N, C-alpha and C positions, 0 to 999 in steps of 0.2 A: 411838386415833387412826386414822381411816379414810383411805383413799387420797385422798378429796376434801379432806382437811385438810392435804395435803402437796404440796410442789413437788418434783419429781424432777430432780436435777442430775447432769450429766456434767461433771466437773472434769478438766482435762487440761493438759498441756504441749504444745509445738509439734508434735511428730510425731503424737501421738494426735489433736490437733485437725485437723491437715491431712488425715489419713486419714479421720476421721469426716466432715469437710466434703466430701470427695470422695464417700464413700459409707459407710454403716454396715458393709456387707460387707467393704470394704477394711480397716477397723479390726479387725473380727472375725477375718478371715483372716490378719492380720499377727501378728508376734510382739511387737508393741508392748504394754507393760504400764504405760505412763506416764500412767495415768488413774485416777480414783477415782469411785465412785458414792455419792451421798448423797441421802437424802430429808430435807427440812426443812419446818418449819411455814410456813403461808402468810405469816406476818409475820416471815420470816427476815431475818437480818442478813448482807448480802452480804459485807462485809469479814471477818466472823467465820468464815464458811463457805468462802470461796474462798481465804483465806490464801496458801499456798505455790504454788497453781496459777496458771498464766498466764492461763487463761480458763475459761469454762464455757458450757454450753448447758443450757437447760431442756428436758427430754425428757418424753415420755409414759411411763406406767407400764410398758407392754410393752417399750419401748426400754430403760428403766432395768433391767428384769429381764434382758433379753438381754445387755446390756453387763456387768451384775454377774456373771451366770453365766459369761460369756466370761473375765472377769478372774480369777475363781476357778479356772477350768479351766487358764488359763495359769500361774498360780502353783502349782497342784498339779503340773503337768508339770515346772515348774522345780525344785520340791522333790524330785520323783522322780528327776530327772536328777542333782541335787546329791547325794542320798543314794546313788545308784548309783555315783557316782565316789569316795565315801569308802571308804578301806580298812577292812576288818573289824578290830576291836580285840578279838579273842578272847584270853582269857587262855591263857598257856602252862601247860599242866598237867604239865609236866615229862616228857612222854612222847613 
């Protein structure tokens, strides 16, 4: 499936949509992770793909990649922070 066979979607809830509609950089620079990126075939089913999301925007491939990368980065940072806050569960070696 080539890029020309796909539509690129930015699916989001209120905060992410508001930030995106103000400017792409506002969303990228925010901590907001309440969005999802998806690529769908040209004959996509809107109800099937938008499901739980409040709204969506069709975006170009470069915007899709930038938003997808940003979302991955935000989740990676969240996971790092979460694991850094977990106590070490080392076995007591009796010593």
